[in-house]
N, C-alpha and C positions, 0 to 999 in steps of 0.2 A: 760518218761511221757506217760501213756496209755491214749488213747482217741479213743472213739468209732467213727465209720463212719456210718452214716445213708444214705440209698439210696432208691430209688423207689418212691419218691414222684412225684407230678405233678398236671396237671389240669384235672379234670373229672367231667362229668355231674352227677347231682343226680341220684342215683340208680346204678351208676357204681361201679367198684372195683379197688383197687390198692393192690399191695403187697410190703410192706416196708421190708428192710433187714438192720441188725445192725451187724457190725463185728468191731473187733479190731485187726489189724495186729500185730502179735507178742504176743497177749494176749491169754493166755491159758484159761482164765475164770474159773480157778479152783474153783469149789464148790460155785460159786456165782449165786444168783438169778438175773435175767435180767428183767428190766422194760422198758415199752414204756410210754412216757409221751407226753403231748402236751401243746402248749400255743398259744392261740389266741390273737390278738391285744387287749391290755387294760385288759387282764385277767391274772389271776395267772396261773402258771404252774399246770397241774393236771395230776394225774395217769390214763392211759388209760388201760394198761394191763400188767401183770407180770408173770414171769414163773420161777418155781424152777430149780435147776441145773439138777436133774435127777429123782425126785420123782413124777413128774407129776402134782405138785400143781400149780394153776393158780389163777389169780385175773382178773376180769374184771369190769370196771365202769359200772354202771347201764345204762349209756347212749350208751354203745356199745355192751352190752351182747346180743348174738344172732346174732350179724352182724360181729363182729371182731373174729378172731381166732389167738391165739399166738402159736408159736412153736419154737423149737430150734434144731440145728444139732451141737452137741458138737464136732464132728469130724471136722467140718468145722468152729467151734467157731462163729457161725452165729445164730441170733434170727430173726425170721420173724413175721410179722404182716399182716395177710390177712384181708383186709377190704372190705367188701361187703355191698351192699345197703347203699352207701354213702349218707350223707345228707349235705346240706350247712352248718350246724352247726358243721360239723367235720372238717371245714376249720381251719388250724392251722399249725404251725411249729411242727413237731413230732421229738422227741429226745429219745434216748435210754441211759440207764446207768446201772452200776452194783451195786448191793447191797453187800456191803463190810462186812455187819454184818450177813447175812443170806444166806443159800443155798436153803432155801425153802420159800414159800410164806405163810405168816400168816396174816390174816385180811388185812385191807387196807394198801397200801404202805405208808411209811413215807419218805418224799423226802430227809431229812437229812441223811438217811441211804444209799443213792445213791451216786456214784461218777463216774468219768471218762466219764462225759457228752460229747456227740459229738456236732457238729455244727448244726445238725438238718436238716430235709428235709421238704420242703414246700408241704403241701397238700391242694389243693384248689378244692372245690366242688361248681360247679355253678348250679343254679336252673333252 
């Protein structure tokens, strides 16, 4: 059973930065787009950013565009999310998952297309 492992979360002051990493030991990630999602208490899980396997396609939620940058290293089978200018409203548990239906990013991500969810990493931004 493949499961992603997220890391890099923590407590940071508003305006600060964090870099999240997502990997799956033993998972080659062949041709899958990878997405970062987040879920705040009492809210639905939402897509934050996604990246295609090798074509450079990306998606960013309006709330993070210009502040977050997604990248991936296919040799290391790791996807990163660089988060800058963090805001208290970015506080959530961040998850990554693989899109088993697509290798590229087209439009807004559909959660049902994603699988191999990790346990998540907590990001807390204090004001």
